[in-house]
N, C-alpha and C positions, 0 to 999 in steps of 0.2 A: 816723059815719065809722069804718071798720074800724080796729081797733087794730093795732098793729105785730105782735103775736103771731098774730092771725088771718091777716094777709097772709102771714106766713112759713109758716103751716100750709097755706095754699092753694098756694103754690109747691111745697111738698114733695109735695102730692097730685098735682099735674100731672106732676111728674118721675116719680113712681111709676107713673102711668098710661102715660107714654111708655116707661118701662123695660119694663113688662109687654107693651105693644104690640110693642116691638122683639123681645122674647123669643118672642112668639107667631109673629111673621113668621119669625124665625130657625128656630124648631122646624119650622114648616111647610115651609120651603125644604129643611131637612135631610131631613124625611120624604119630600118629593117626590123629592129626589135618590136616596135609598135605594130608593124604590119603582121608580124607573126602572132602577136598577142591579141590582135583585134578580134578574131573568132572566139577565143576563150572568154575575153572580157564581155563581149556582146552576149554570148550564151549565158554567162553568169547573171547579167542584169536583165536580159530580155528573152530568156528561154531559147536562145539560139536562133532567133528569127533573122538576124543579120548574117548568119552563116549556115544556110540550109544544106548541110552536107548529107549524103546518103548514110543511113544507119550502119550500113556495112563497112563504112570507112572509119567509124568511131572505134575507140577501144571498147572492150567489153563493158567497163563501168560506164563510159560515156553513152553507149548505145542504150543501156538499161535506163540511165538518167533521162535521156532525151526522147524516149519512145513516145510519150504522150504529146509533148509539144510538136514533134515532127508529124505525128498522125493528125493533129489539128490542122497543120499546114496543108497536108495532102488530102484532107477530107476522109481519112481512113480510120477515124477514131473508133467506129463501131466494130472494126475488125480485130481490135485488141482484145485478147482474152483476159478476163479478170484474174484467172489463175496465174497468168504470166506476171501481172503486176504485183500480186500478193504472195507469190510463190515462197518468198523468203520469210513471210510472217505467218504461214499456216501452222496450226497447233498440231502436236503429235497425236496420232490416233489413240482413241480411248481403249484401254486394256480391259479384258474381262475381269470380273470380280467374283470370287468364290465364297459362298456362305453355306454353313450347315445349321439346321434347326436346333441340333443338339449334338454334343460330343460324348455324352454319357447316356447310354441307352440300356434299360433293363431287358433281360431275356424276354422275348415275345412281344416287344414293343416295336416301334418304327421310328424312322427319322427321314428327313428330306434334305436334298442338296439343291441349291440354286446357283446358276451362273448368269450374271447380269452383263449387260453391255457387250453382247455377242453380235456378230454379223451373220447374215443368213447362211452363208456357205462355210462357216466355221465348223471344224471337225473336233469332236470331243472324244478323248481316249481315257478310259478309267482302268486303273489297276488296284486290286485290293486282295487281302488275304482273309476277308470275312467269310468267303464261301458263298454258295448259292449262285443264282443267275446274275449276270452283269447288269448293273442298273441301266435303265432306259430313260433317256432324257427327252422331254417333250416341250414344245414351245409354250411359254407361260409369261404373260405380260410382256416385259421388255427383255426377256432372256429365255432360259430353259430351266426346267426343274425335273427332279426324279424323286419318286417315293421308294424307300428301301426298308424292307421288313427284316427284323432280326429273329431268326428261328428260336423257339423256346428251348431247343437243345444246344444252342451255341454255347461253347465253353466261355465262361467269363474271362476277361483279359483285355489286352490292348491289341487293336487292329489298325491297319493303315489304309488310307485311300490316297492314291496318286492320281491327280486330275491334270490332264494336259489338254490344251486347246491349240489347234493348228489353223493358221489362216494363210491361204495361198501358198501352202507348203512350208511355212515357217512357224516355229513355236512362238505363241504370244502369251502362253501361261503354262507353268509347270510347278504345281504346288502339291505338297504332301501334307496330309492331315491325319492326326491320330484320333481314334475314337475308343471309348471304353465300353465294353459290354459288362453290365453290372448284374451280379447274381440276384435271382428272385426266388422266393420261396413259393412252391406250388403245393396245393393240397393233394392228399391221397384219398382215393375212393375205392371201395371194394363192392363189386356187384356179383350177384349170383343169378344165373339165367338157366333156363331149361335147355335141353339138347336141341329142341326144335328151334328155339331162338338162336342158339349158337350156329345152326346150319345156315343162317341168313348172313353170316359175316366171315365166310371162308376166304382164303387168299385168292381163290379163283374169282369169286364174286367181287372182291375189292378191285382186282385188276380190270375186270369188265367195266366197273363203274368209273375207274380212273381214266379210261379211254375217253369217256364222254366229258368228264369234268376238266381234264387236261385240255381238250379241244375248246371248251367254253372259256377257259382262262388264258387261252393263247391269242384271243382276238380282243382288242381293246381300242377305244377311241383315242386319238392323239391330243385330246383336249379334255378338261374337266367337264363331266356331265352332271356332277353333283352340285348342290347349292348349299353352302354353309355346312354347319355341323349335321351329323346324322341323328336319326331318331330311333327309339326303341320300337321294334316292329309290332309289339303288342304289350298289354299289361298282363302280368302274371307273376308267378312265384319262381324265383331263380333257384333251380335245383342243382345245377352243376356249373362251376365257374370255368373260365378259360385256363387252359394249361394243366388241368388236373391230371395227376398220374393215376391211371385206372388199372385195377386188377379185376379181371373177370374170371370167376370161378378159381381164384387164387393165382392166376397167371397174368403177369404184366402185359397190358395191351397198349394200343396207341394212346398217345396223349390226347386230351380233349381239345379239339381245335376251335371251339367257340363257346357260346353260352346256351344252356338248356333252360327254357322258360316253360313251366307247366301252366296249362290253361285248358278249359273245357273243350272237348271236341267241337269243331265248327267255328271257333273263335276266329274272326277275320285277322289275317296277317298283312301288315302294311310294308310297303317298300321303304327301307331305311333312308333312301335318297333317290334322286332322279338318275336315270340311266337307260340302258338297252338290255332287254332280256336275251341272254346268250344261250340259255338252256332252260327248258321246261319239260320234264319227263319223269317217268318212274324209274328209279334205280334200285339195285338189289339191296344195298346196305342202308342208304339214306332215304329210301322210299320216294315219295313224290317230292321232287326237288326243283327249285328255281335258282338260277344263278344270274345275277345282274352285273353288267359291266358299267362302272361309273366313270370310265375313262382313266387315263394315266396308269393303266395296269392295276387298277383298284377294283375289287369285286366283293359282292356280298352274296351269301347263299342262304336259302330257307329250306329246311329239310323236314322229313317225316310228316308232311302235310296230308290232310285228308283229301283235299281237292286242289287242283291247279286252275287258276283263273286268268292266266296270261299265256301267251304263246311266244315262241322264239321269234325275235325280230321286233317285238313290241317296244315302243318308246314310252316310258312311264315316268311319272312325276313322284316326288317325295310324298309319301302318305297314301299312294294308290294301293288298292287291295290286290295282292298277288296270289292269295290262296287262303286256306282255312286250316286251323290246327288239327292234327291227326296223330296217328301212331303207326304209320306205314314203315316198312323196312325193318331194320334192327332197332326195336324200341320196346321199352317196358311200360309205356303208358302215353296218353295224349300230351304232347309237348312240342315246342318248336326248337329245333337245333339251328342256331343262327351263327354264321361265321362271317368274318371279313378277312380277305387275303390280299396281299400285294404280289401279283403273279401267283406262284404256287405256295408262297410262305404265309401261313396263318398268323395273324397278329391279334392283339387284345381288342375286341370290339368296343370296350368301354372308352377307349381313347378317342374314338370318333364321335362319341356322344357329347364330348366336352368342347370340341372346337373344329373348325374347318382344317383339314389336313395341310393345306397350303396357306392358311390365313396369316401366318407369321411373315410371309413374303410381302403380302399386301400391306400389313401393318408397318413393316420396316420401310417400304417405299414411300408410304404416306408420311412417315416421320421425317424422312430425308427431304 
């Protein structure tokens, strides 16, 4: 039978073995844990150089984080696209900005619309209850712009403009703007003419003339050909203002579409601004007539002249002589009938003597 001492030594031996086994297991677990963490720790401190794993074996976040260090290792840094690295920090695309030159427009005046920060292929859609032709936008500076004439017969009141911009099939702007057409007082004029003069302004003759003038005003440059404000075509006496309500032999006639400036026969007539001659011919009602395209659907006309000194297709500068004062067509004496129109809509010429039609856009951009 084992002695008491031998039994005690046996117990101590088993405890020692158990302690050693526990330490072995403990060290093994610690080693295993360190082994698993080695790659992560090295990547954190040394950019992953101690653990050159393939990017495809990383998690999505790890792959994005380690793309540059790994490319440096493999010599493929030049193949990384900058957009891939900065993809998450890109700014949102700039949206178009809509501006109106004015939202209160008297009858017979004009206004303009500007759309800034557009892309080349952006599509503009306009909806309005103002009537007339749909506004046409042309490239201007860093966007597009349109001139819009308000007919002198437009009923005063509120009108809307719905402006939409589509980019790659998606709407990037949808804005509704209200404008007010303000009533304007126009003078009344009574004229008495002979039957011979009356025969020069029949409906048939008007229709023949309109075929030519409509053609001339349907062709325009897609850029401004004018330079700054317009000038008065000649010095003389203003005999009839714009928009005057005329009665001829007691019967209401067409509203006066421009300015009548009386001057001696043969007085030189200057181009109010630079542009291209779209029409130079003798018409039934307006006599010897020149129509100049100033671009952007903006036109000036010079009527009843004695002589025509330019030809269709001529490019002219502001102040060039286009003809001489006369009394051809339906006229009661030597004078120049001068008009400005946006497309077919006649507008007050005085407005163009004061400022560049699109000058407000340039001024605003310079201020910004």
